[in-house]
PAVEXPA-317593 format. One line per 2 residues: number of its first residue (from 1); their letters; for each residue x, y, z of N, C-alpha, C, O. Coordinates in steps of 0.05 Angstrom, whole numbers, plus 5000, padded with zeros to 4 digits. Example, Ala and Ser with C-alpha at 12.3 -4.5 7.8 and 13.67 -1.06 7.14 Angstrom:
BEGIN
1	AS	5264 4886 5156 5246 4910 5156 5264 4934 5156 5285 4934 5169; 5257 4955 5142 5273 4979 5143 5258 5001 5157 5268 5023 5161
! end
This chain:
BEGIN
1	MS	3781 0942 8401 3792 0922 8421 3813 0906 8406 3806 0899 8384; 3834 0899 8414 3852 0884 8405 3847 0856 8406 3826 0848 8416
3	DT	3863 0841 8397 3861 0811 8404 3868 0801 8430 3857 0782 8441; 3886 0817 8440 3896 0808 8468 3876 0815 8489 3877 0802 8511
5	EK	3858 0833 8484 3840 0838 8504 3817 0827 8501 3804 0835 8481; 3807 0807 8516 3779 0793 8517 3755 0805 8526 3757 0814 8548
7	KQ	3733 0809 8517 3712 0820 8535 3695 0799 8543 3685 0782 8529; 3694 0802 8568 3675 0780 8582 3645 0782 8579 3636 0804 8583
9	GL	3632 0767 8575 3606 0767 8564 3589 0770 8589 3601 0769 8611; 3562 0775 8589 3545 0774 8611 3540 0748 8624 3533 0729 8610
11	RK	3542 0747 8652 3536 0726 8663 3509 0720 8676 3497 0740 8684; 3498 0697 8679 3474 0694 8688 3473 0701 8722 3491 0691 8735
13	QR	3455 0715 8732 3457 0712 8760 3431 0708 8776 3409 0718 8769; 3433 0693 8798 3408 0681 8812 3408 0690 8839 3429 0693 8850
15	VG	3383 0694 8854 3380 0696 8882 3365 0678 8894 3341 0675 8889; 3379 0662 8913 3362 0640 8926 3371 0636 8952 3387 0652 8962
17	NV	3360 0614 8967 3366 0604 8994 3385 0585 8995 3384 0569 8976; 3402 0585 9013 3421 0559 9020 3405 0541 9030 3390 0549 9048
19	VS	3405 0513 9021 3392 0493 9036 3410 0472 9047 3403 0454 9063; 3437 0475 9033 3457 0452 9045 3485 0462 9043 3495 0469 9022
21	TG	3497 0462 9067 3528 0466 9067 3546 0447 9073 3568 0453 9083; 3538 0420 9068 3550 0397 9082 3577 0391 9062 3595 0376 9070
23	MD	3578 0401 9041 3606 0392 9025 3625 0416 9032 3618 0437 9044; 3647 0410 9023 3672 0427 9029 3672 0446 9007 3671 0437 8984
25	KT	3672 0470 9012 3675 0493 8993 3648 0492 8973 3648 0506 8953; 3627 0478 8978 3601 0477 8963 3580 0484 8975 3575 0475 8998
27	IV	3564 0499 8962 3534 0503 8974 3513 0499 8956 3516 0507 8933; 3491 0486 8965 3467 0481 8950 3447 0502 8953 3438 0507 8975
29	VE	3439 0518 8930 3424 0540 8934 3395 0536 8913 3394 0533 8888; 3373 0539 8931 3349 0533 8919 3338 0560 8903 3332 0580 8917
31	FI	3335 0561 8879 3321 0587 8864 3293 0577 8862 3286 0554 8857; 3277 0599 8867 3247 0596 8861 3237 0615 8838 3233 0638 8844
33	AR	3234 0607 8816 3226 0624 8792 3192 0624 8792 3179 0603 8794; 3180 0651 8791 3154 0651 8787 3149 0657 8759 3155 0679 8749
35	VP	3133 0634 8744 3129 0636 8714 3103 0631 8713 3092 0619 8732; 3087 0640 8689 3063 0633 8687 3057 0607 8669 3068 0604 8647
37	HA	3039 0590 8681 3031 0568 8664 3027 0569 8637 3014 0588 8629; 3036 0552 8621 3034 0553 8591 3007 0557 8580 3002 0574 8563
39	KF	2990 0539 8593 2961 0539 8582 2943 0559 8599 2928 0574 8587; 2946 0560 8626 2924 0573 8640 2931 0602 8650 2915 0619 8659
41	KK	2960 0606 8647 2971 0629 8651 2972 0639 8681 2978 0662 8686; 2965 0623 8701 2964 0628 8732 2995 0625 8738 3009 0606 8731
43	II	3001 0644 8751 3030 0646 8765 3038 0619 8781 3021 0612 8798; 3056 0605 8777 3065 0581 8794 3095 0584 8800 3111 0599 8788
45	KR	3101 0570 8818 3126 0568 8826 3143 0545 8817 3137 0522 8822; 3166 0551 8803 3186 0527 8796 3210 0527 8814 3223 0548 8817
47	TK	3217 0507 8825 3241 0509 8839 3265 0493 8824 3260 0474 8809; 3290 0501 8828 3313 0493 8816 3336 0493 8838 3339 0513 8852
49	KF	3351 0471 8840 3374 0472 8860 3397 0479 8843 3398 0469 8821; 3418 0496 8851 3444 0499 8838 3467 0498 8860 3467 0509 8882
51	YA	3486 0481 8848 3509 0473 8868 3532 0502 8861 3538 0508 8838; 3540 0514 8881 3555 0538 8879 3578 0536 8894 3578 0525 8916
53	HD	3602 0547 8882 3629 0548 8898 3627 0569 8912 3618 0591 8905; 3636 0559 8941 3637 0579 8967 3668 0575 8976 3674 0559 8994
55	EK	3685 0589 8963 3714 0587 8973 3715 0593 9004 3723 0576 9019; 3706 0614 9011 3713 0621 9042 3696 0609 9062 3702 0610 9086
57	GE	3675 0596 9053 3657 0580 9069 3639 0600 9084 3634 0594 9108; 3629 0624 9074 3618 0647 9087 3585 0640 9092 3574 0646 9113
59	AS	3573 0627 9071 3547 0624 9072 3539 0600 9090 3555 0583 9097; 3513 0601 9097 3505 0582 9119 3475 0574 9111 3463 0587 9094
61	VG	3465 0551 9124 3439 0543 9114 3417 0566 9124 3416 0574 9147; 3400 0574 9104 3382 0595 9112 3385 0621 9099 3367 0638 9094
63	DR	3414 0623 9092 3422 0653 9082 3409 0659 9053 3406 0641 9037; 3404 0681 9048 3396 0690 9021 3420 0699 9007 3433 0716 9019
65	VR	3430 0689 8983 3452 0693 8971 3446 0697 8940 3426 0689 8928; 3469 0711 8931 3470 0717 8899 3492 0699 8889 3514 0698 8899
67	IE	3484 0683 8866 3504 0666 8853 3506 0675 8825 3488 0685 8812; 3531 0669 8814 3534 0676 8786 3549 0650 8773 3565 0634 8783
69	EM	3540 0653 8749 3550 0632 8729 3580 0632 8724 3590 0654 8725; 3593 0615 8719 3619 0610 8717 3624 0588 8701 3606 0573 8694
71	RP	3655 0583 8693 3659 0559 8680 3658 0532 8698 3664 0533 8721; 3650 0509 8689 3650 0484 8704 3675 0480 8721 3697 0481 8710
73	IS	3671 0476 8749 3691 0466 8766 3689 0438 8772 3709 0426 8780; 3665 0427 8768 3663 0396 8770 3642 0385 8756 3629 0399 8741
75	KT	3636 0361 8759 3613 0352 8745 3585 0367 8744 3572 0371 8724; 3579 0374 8771 3555 0391 8776 3557 0421 8781 3538 0436 8781
77	KR	3580 0427 8786 3583 0456 8800 3593 0475 8775 3614 0472 8762; 3575 0495 8771 3581 0514 8748 3570 0545 8760 3566 0563 8745
79	WR	3567 0547 8786 3561 0572 8799 3582 0578 8818 3597 0561 8828; 3581 0606 8824 3600 0616 8841 3585 0632 8862 3566 0644 8854
81	LT	3592 0634 8889 3577 0653 8904 3589 0680 8903 3613 0685 8906; 3570 0698 8898 3578 0728 8892 3576 0742 8919 3596 0753 8928
83	EV	3551 0742 8935 3554 0757 8959 3527 0740 8974 3511 0725 8963; 3531 0746 9002 3508 0738 9018 3493 0760 9025 3504 0780 9036
85	LS	3467 0759 9020 3449 0784 9021 3441 0785 9051 3446 0805 9065; 3428 0762 9062 3419 0765 9091 3426 0739 9105 3426 0718 9092
87	H	3430 0740 9131 3430 0716 9147 3408 0707 9156 3407 0687 9170
! end
């Protein structure tokens, strides 16, 4: 590989539900992770909200979507909508 060819690293991907589309070209995606409790080992749900860039405005509230990590677009937006899995 030469210096002019840059190899893109693996980017994180998440699947979650759209909870808000109120902003222009931005969606809020809620991601639910099932992780074992540190002490008791019971599976618990951890939720996290991600702000994702939706250029075409194709996602709506309630959709299941896949988002991908990317460079920062704004103060809070670091994810991009990859595909809408279901409506």
